C-alpha positions as CSV (number, residue, x, y, z in Angstrom):
1,M,56.3,256.7,83.8
2,G,57.8,253.3,84.9
3,K,55.1,251.0,83.6
4,R,55.1,247.3,84.7
5,G,53.4,244.3,83.3
6,N,49.6,244.1,83.1
7,G,48.1,243.9,86.6
8,E,51.4,244.6,88.3
9,G,50.7,248.3,88.9
10,S,52.6,251.3,87.7
11,I,54.9,253.9,89.4
12,W,55.6,257.5,88.3
13,R,56.9,260.8,89.6
14,R,54.3,263.4,90.4
15,K,54.6,267.1,89.3
16,S,54.9,268.1,93.0
17,G,58.1,266.0,93.3
18,G,56.7,263.0,95.2
19,W,56.0,259.5,93.8
20,C,52.8,257.7,93.1
21,A,51.7,254.1,92.2
22,Q,48.5,252.7,91.0
23,Y,47.2,249.1,90.9
24,T,43.9,247.3,90.3
25,V,41.8,245.2,92.8
26,Y,38.5,243.4,92.3
27,T,36.0,244.0,95.0
28,S,32.4,242.9,95.6
29,E,31.4,246.1,93.8
30,G,33.6,245.4,90.8
31,R,37.0,246.5,89.5
32,K,38.6,249.4,91.4
33,R,41.9,251.3,90.9
34,R,43.9,252.1,94.1
35,T,46.5,254.8,94.4
36,L,49.5,254.9,96.8
37,Y,51.8,257.9,97.6
38,G,55.3,258.4,99.0
39,K,58.2,260.7,99.1
40,T,60.6,258.4,97.2
41,R,60.4,255.8,94.5
42,Q,61.6,253.1,96.9
43,E,58.9,254.0,99.5
44,V,56.2,253.7,96.9
45,A,57.6,250.5,95.4
46,A,57.6,248.9,98.8
47,K,54.0,249.9,99.4
48,L,53.0,248.6,96.0
49,S,54.8,245.3,96.6
50,K,52.9,244.8,99.8
51,A,49.6,245.8,98.3
52,L,50.0,243.4,95.4
53,A,51.0,240.6,97.8
54,D,47.9,241.3,99.9
55,R,45.8,241.2,96.7
56,E,47.2,237.8,95.7
57,S,46.5,236.5,99.2
58,G,42.9,237.7,98.9
59,L,43.4,240.6,101.3
60,T,41.6,243.5,99.7
61,F,40.7,246.1,102.2
62,D,37.7,248.1,100.8
63,A,36.3,250.4,103.5
64,G,36.7,253.4,101.3
65,A,35.2,256.6,102.8
66,M,32.8,254.6,105.1
67,T,32.5,255.9,108.6
68,V,32.4,253.8,111.8
69,G,28.8,255.0,112.2
70,E,27.8,253.9,108.7
71,Y,29.5,250.5,109.2
72,L,27.9,249.8,112.5
73,A,24.4,250.6,111.1
74,R,25.1,248.2,108.2
75,W,26.5,245.6,110.6
76,L,23.3,245.7,112.7
77,S,21.2,245.4,109.7
78,H,23.1,242.8,107.7
79,S,25.0,240.7,110.2
80,V,23.1,240.9,113.5
81,Q,19.4,241.3,112.8
82,D,17.6,237.9,112.3
83,T,20.7,236.0,113.4
84,V,20.2,236.5,117.2
85,S,17.2,236.8,119.5
86,Q,15.3,240.0,119.5
87,K,16.5,240.8,123.0
88,T,20.1,240.4,122.0
89,Y,19.6,242.5,118.9
90,E,18.1,245.3,120.9
91,R,21.0,245.2,123.3
92,Y,23.5,245.6,120.5
93,E,21.4,248.3,118.9
94,S,21.2,250.2,122.1
95,I,25.0,250.1,122.7
96,V,25.6,251.3,119.1
97,R,23.1,254.1,119.3
98,V,23.9,255.3,122.8
99,H,27.6,254.8,123.1
100,L,29.5,253.9,119.9
101,S,28.0,256.0,117.2
102,P,28.0,259.3,119.2
103,A,31.7,258.9,120.1
104,L,33.2,257.1,117.1
105,G,30.6,257.4,114.4
106,R,32.2,260.2,112.3
107,I,35.7,258.6,112.2
108,K,36.4,256.8,108.9
109,L,36.4,253.0,109.5
110,K,39.8,252.5,108.0
111,A,41.2,255.3,110.2
112,L,40.0,253.9,113.5
113,T,42.9,253.2,115.9
114,P,43.3,251.5,119.3
115,G,43.8,255.0,120.7
116,H,40.3,256.0,119.7
117,V,38.9,252.9,121.3
118,R,41.0,253.3,124.5
119,G,39.9,256.9,124.8
120,L,36.2,255.9,124.5
121,Y,36.5,253.5,127.4
122,R,38.3,256.0,129.5
123,E,35.7,258.6,128.8
124,K,32.8,256.3,129.7
125,L,34.5,255.2,133.0
126,D,35.2,258.9,133.9
127,T,31.5,259.8,133.4
128,G,30.6,257.1,136.0
129,L,29.5,254.2,133.7
130,A,30.0,250.9,135.4
131,P,33.0,248.7,134.3
132,R,30.6,245.9,133.4
133,S,28.7,248.3,131.0
134,V,32.0,249.4,129.4
135,L,32.9,245.7,129.0
136,H,29.6,245.2,127.1
137,I,30.6,248.2,124.8
138,H,34.0,246.6,124.2
139,R,32.5,243.2,123.3
140,T,30.0,244.8,120.9
141,L,32.6,246.9,119.1
142,S,35.1,244.1,119.0
143,K,32.5,241.7,117.5
144,A,31.5,244.3,114.8
145,L,35.1,245.1,113.9
146,K,36.0,241.4,113.7
147,Q,33.2,241.1,111.1
148,A,34.7,244.1,109.2
149,T,38.2,242.4,109.1
150,D,36.6,239.1,108.0
151,D,34.8,240.9,105.2
152,G,38.0,242.5,104.0
153,L,37.0,246.1,104.8
154,I,39.9,246.8,107.2
155,P,43.2,245.0,107.9
156,R,42.9,244.8,111.7
157,N,40.4,245.0,114.5
158,A,41.2,248.2,116.5
159,A,39.5,246.9,119.6
160,A,41.4,243.6,119.7
161,S,44.5,245.1,121.3
162,V,42.7,247.3,123.8
163,K,42.3,245.8,127.3
164,P,38.7,246.5,128.6
165,P,38.1,247.2,132.3
166,Q,37.6,244.2,134.6
167,A,34.0,243.8,135.7
168,R,33.5,242.3,139.1
169,R,31.2,239.3,138.9
170,E,28.1,239.7,141.1
171,E,28.5,237.3,144.0
172,M,25.8,234.6,144.1
173,Q,24.0,234.1,147.4
174,P,22.6,230.6,147.5
175,L,20.4,229.9,150.4
176,S,21.3,227.4,153.0
177,R,18.9,224.6,153.9
178,D,17.7,226.5,157.0
179,Q,17.2,229.7,155.0
180,V,15.2,227.8,152.3
181,G,13.0,226.5,155.1
182,M,12.5,230.0,156.5
183,F,11.7,231.4,153.1
184,L,9.2,228.7,152.0
185,D,7.5,228.9,155.4
186,T,7.1,232.7,154.9
187,V,5.5,232.2,151.4
188,K,3.2,229.4,152.5
189,G,-0.3,230.1,151.1
190,D,1.1,232.9,148.9
191,R,-0.3,233.3,145.4
192,M,3.2,232.6,144.0
193,E,4.2,229.9,146.5
194,A,4.5,227.2,143.8
195,L,6.7,229.5,141.7
196,Y,9.2,229.9,144.6
197,V,9.1,226.2,145.3
198,L,9.9,225.3,141.7
199,A,12.7,227.9,141.5
200,V,14.4,226.3,144.5
201,T,13.7,222.6,143.7
202,S,14.1,222.7,139.9
203,G,16.5,225.6,139.3
204,L,14.5,227.1,136.5
205,R,15.3,230.6,135.3
206,Q,12.8,233.4,135.9
207,G,11.8,233.6,132.2
208,E,11.3,229.8,132.1
209,L,9.1,229.9,135.2
210,L,6.9,232.7,133.8
211,A,6.5,230.9,130.5
212,L,5.3,227.6,131.9
213,K,1.9,226.4,130.8
214,W,-0.3,223.7,132.3
215,E,0.2,221.6,129.3
216,D,3.9,221.4,130.2
217,V,3.3,219.5,133.4
218,D,2.1,216.0,134.2
219,L,1.1,215.9,137.9
220,E,-1.0,212.7,137.7
221,G,1.5,210.1,136.5
222,T,3.6,207.8,138.7
223,N,6.6,210.0,137.8
224,P,5.4,213.7,137.7
225,T,7.3,215.6,135.2
226,L,7.8,219.1,133.7
227,E,8.8,220.2,130.2
228,V,10.8,223.4,129.7
229,R,9.8,224.5,126.2
230,R,10.0,228.3,126.2
231,S,11.1,231.4,128.1
232,L,9.3,234.7,128.6
233,S,11.4,237.6,127.2
234,E,10.7,241.2,128.1
235,T,12.3,244.0,126.2
236,R,11.1,247.6,126.4
237,G,7.9,246.6,128.0
238,R,7.0,244.0,125.3
239,R,6.7,240.4,126.4
240,S,7.2,237.5,124.0
241,F,7.9,233.7,124.2
242,V,11.3,232.6,123.0
243,T,13.3,229.4,123.1
244,P,15.1,228.7,126.4
245,K,18.6,230.2,126.8
246,S,20.4,227.0,125.9
247,G,18.5,226.9,122.6
248,R,16.7,223.7,123.6
249,G,14.1,222.5,126.0
250,R,14.5,219.9,128.8
251,H,12.6,217.3,130.6
252,L,12.5,217.4,134.5
253,R,11.3,215.1,137.2
254,L,9.3,217.0,139.8
255,S,10.0,216.6,143.6
256,R,7.1,215.7,145.9
257,R,7.1,219.2,147.3
258,A,6.9,220.8,143.9
259,V,4.0,218.5,142.9
260,S,2.1,219.3,146.1
261,A,2.7,223.0,145.6
262,L,1.5,222.9,141.9
263,R,-1.6,221.0,142.7
264,A,-2.6,223.6,145.4
265,H,-1.7,226.3,143.0
266,R,-3.9,224.9,140.3
267,K,-6.9,224.8,142.6
268,R,-6.2,228.4,143.8
269,Q,-5.9,229.6,140.2
270,L,-9.3,228.0,139.2
271,E,-10.9,229.9,142.1
272,E,-9.2,233.1,141.0
273,R,-10.5,232.7,137.5
274,V,-14.1,232.4,138.8
275,R,-13.6,235.6,140.8
276,K,-12.1,237.4,137.8
277,A,-14.7,236.2,135.3
278,G,-14.9,238.7,132.4
279,L,-11.4,240.1,133.1
280,W,-9.4,236.8,132.9
281,E,-7.4,236.3,129.7
282,D,-6.7,232.6,129.3
283,H,-3.1,232.0,128.0
284,G,-2.8,228.6,129.8
285,L,0.0,230.0,132.0
286,I,0.8,228.5,135.3
287,F,2.2,231.7,136.7
288,P,0.3,234.6,135.0
289,S,-0.6,238.0,136.3
290,E,-3.9,238.4,138.3
291,V,-5.8,238.6,135.0
292,G,-4.2,235.7,133.2
293,T,-1.7,237.6,131.0
294,P,2.1,237.1,131.1
295,M,3.5,238.4,134.3
296,S,5.9,241.4,134.3
297,G,9.3,240.5,135.7
298,R,9.4,243.8,137.5
299,N,6.2,242.9,139.4
300,L,7.6,239.5,140.3
301,Y,10.8,241.2,141.6
302,R,8.8,243.6,143.8
303,A,6.8,240.8,145.3
304,F,9.9,238.7,145.9
305,K,11.7,241.5,147.7
306,I,8.7,241.9,150.1
307,R,8.8,238.1,150.8
308,V,12.6,238.3,151.4
309,K,12.1,241.0,154.0
310,R,9.4,239.1,155.8
311,A,11.6,236.1,156.0
312,A,14.4,238.2,157.5
313,L,16.8,237.2,154.8
314,P,19.5,239.5,153.4
315,Q,18.0,242.3,151.3
316,T,20.8,241.8,148.7
317,L,19.2,238.4,147.8
318,R,18.2,238.3,144.1
319,F,15.5,236.1,142.6
320,H,18.2,234.5,140.5
321,D,19.8,233.3,143.7
322,L,16.9,230.8,144.1
323,R,18.2,229.2,140.9
324,H,21.7,229.1,142.4
325,T,20.3,227.5,145.5
326,C,19.1,224.4,143.7
327,P,22.5,223.2,142.3
328,T,24.3,224.2,145.5
329,L,22.0,222.0,147.7
330,L,22.2,219.1,145.2
331,L,26.0,219.2,144.8
332,R,26.4,219.2,148.6
333,Q,24.2,216.1,148.7
334,G,26.7,214.4,146.4
335,I,24.5,214.5,143.3
336,N,26.4,213.9,140.0
337,P,27.4,217.3,138.4
338,K,26.3,215.9,135.0
339,F,22.7,215.6,136.3
340,V,22.9,219.1,137.7
341,Q,24.1,220.4,134.3
342,E,21.0,218.8,132.6
343,L,18.7,220.1,135.3
344,L,19.9,223.7,134.9
345,G,20.0,223.6,131.1
346,H,23.7,224.5,130.9
347,A,25.1,223.9,127.4
348,D,28.4,222.5,128.7
349,I,29.3,220.8,132.0
350,S,32.3,223.1,132.3
351,L,29.9,226.0,132.9
352,T,28.3,224.1,135.8
353,L,31.6,223.2,137.4
354,N,33.1,226.7,137.0
355,T,30.0,228.4,138.4
356,Y,29.6,226.1,141.4
357,S,33.3,225.3,142.1
358,H,32.8,226.8,145.6
359,V,30.6,223.8,146.5
360,L,33.0,221.1,145.2
361,P,35.8,221.6,147.9
362,D,33.1,220.7,150.5
363,M,32.9,217.3,148.9
364,G,36.5,216.5,149.5
365,D,35.8,214.5,152.8
366,A,33.2,212.4,151.0
367,A,35.7,211.7,148.2
368,A,38.4,210.7,150.6
369,S,36.0,208.4,152.6
370,G,34.9,206.9,149.3
371,M,38.5,206.0,148.3
372,D,39.1,204.5,151.8
373,A,36.0,202.4,151.4
374,A,37.0,201.4,147.8
375,L,40.5,200.3,148.9
376,G,39.5,198.7,152.1
């Protein structure tokens, strides 16, 4: 047995004729002895030298016999839960449960290869899963495996070198000024007229609109305002109030049209409460269900599609396109993009500029005219 110095490992020849080396590492679970194998002494010596160098650099890979399924369950429990919103956690959990664990769960974490990952994506696409859904699977797996590499369980992220399928971005369909007029004329007097007006004039997200309370608006001051303080989240039929998507609220000035619509809506809601006496649950919401409870996004979607059809607008129009309409109209009026960013609640102005870059070329003539005026 060719013993080395203390902590440097040892190499010896096995009875079967091959060679073997052992060395010690210190893990979160305590001191562990690792064994390496090879056909020649030189091969084992090279492996041992690399292992000792990794150890000295702090690279101690300790996945052991843990399977991918076991690791993903631990990742959800230890690294994801309580660090993201409930909706985000449930999305990760669903991807792990439905797609990742059934396909990769029995493979040892340390044995997972890019080939396994690439095969999973191919299988999902061949069974008809949309490229965007496979992209979500890729992002979830890659995030989990990155955590495993950061924790020293595995030396590399098997998903990092795998190219996921390209997902076509859903094309936004902002309404033109004339289309906005047609739509708002169609919903005039509608129970949710004020919601549609706010969606177009303020660019609020659906969840933010459905979470608004009367305490969030000031309709009587000289400068009527609205505070975005929360968003309505709906997961698996359960509704709850969460912080807005950007992680912070925002303060908005209301347009005259929005103020008028909200005042009429408040009067209509008070009359509705009288008619529904005994059934109404008061949550202080501006846009509740017909009995005062938080409104289902599915019900709002159905009502919206009916109004779109009545207005003779494209049936491909989504409720979210009302939000897109707001910045599109403002940017075409020459409003500063920084103001639009704040209005929409985007965390960074680059997101606003990238999302609505289709509007900016239309502003070229105004920019050229402005330069001519500046230089005389």
